[in-house]
N, C-alpha and C positions, 0 to 999 in steps of 0.2 A: 352220506357215506364218504365222499372224498374229503369233506371237512374233517370228519373224524379221523380219517387216515392221516391227513396232514398234521393234525394235532398229535397223534401218537408218534408220528415220525419226528416232529419237533421235540417231543419229550425224550424220545430215544436219542436224538442228536445231543440234547443238553446233558443227558445222563452220561453219554460217551465222553463229552468234554470234561464234565465235572469229575468223573471217575479217573480219567487220565491224569488230571491235576492232583487229585487226592492220593492216588497210588504213588505218584512221583514225589509229592511233598509231605504227606502225612503218614503213610504206612511205613513202619520201621522193621517189619518182618524180614529177616535176612534171606528167607526162602524166596521172596519175591524180588527178583532182580529187575532187569530191563525188560518190560513187556510193552507191547503195543496193543491197544484196544482197536480191533478192526471193524467191529459192528456191534450194534445193540438192537435187539428186537423186544418190544414191549407188547404184552397181551392187551387186548381191547379194554379190559377192566383195570389195567395198570397194576395188577396184583403180582405179576412176575415179569422179570426182565432177563433175557439170555444175553450174557456179555461174552462176545467172542474176542479172544485175544491170541496173540502170537508172540513167540520169543525165538531167539537164535540159540537157545540152550539145547542140551542133549535131551533125549527121551527121559532119562533118569531124573534130570533137573526139572523137566516139565511136571513130573509127578509131585515133586516138592513144591513147585510154584503153585500147582492146583490146590494142594493142601493149604498153603499159605493164603491163597485167595479165599478159600472157603472159610478159613479161620478169621480172616479180616472182613468178611462180608457183613457181619452185624455192625462193626464199626463204620464201614463204608456207607451202609444204609442210613445209619444215624447222622453221619456227616451230610449225606445227600438231603436228608430231611431239613437240615438247617440252611442249605444252599438253594433248595428248589421250593417253589410255591405250589406244592401238590397236596391234595387231601390224603392220597395213598402213595406211600413210597414202596415201590415193588420189591419183592424178594429177589435177591441177586443170584443168578445161576451162571457160574463161569464155565465156559466151554472152549477148549483149545481149538483154534482155527488152523486146520491143516492145509488150507488152500495155497498159502505161500510156499510151504514145503513141497506140495504137489506140483506147483508151477515150476519150481527150481528143478525138480526131478524130470518133468517133461521137457524143459528147456535143455537139460543135459542130454536126454535121449535124442532130441532133435540135432543138437550139436554133434553127437557121436554118429548119427545117421549121415549127416552131411559130410563129416570127416571121413567116413568109410567109402564115400562115393569116388573120391579121388584116386 
């Protein structure tokens, strides 16, 4: 079990590195600006991968970025197949990662609470 977990984690890590490189160097879609891939989760059978990403863009731009990523997913998947030695290249599902946004919001609340104590 732990051997299987470490393999799927290694595959997820490699997908994360490869996708970051591909998006930066190969994807020409103007909707996809600067994004950061924060995590990748691969199913046990490698059929699907959740790609978590974040960006500093507005909510409206995030919708366009998500559309651009969905549009580019077939291209990215085919590029992954040439870069990775896997029998099955997973379907890519892009999910906006709100954790950084939430962290900034909480940090602001804490700063405000501390500021109001004085």
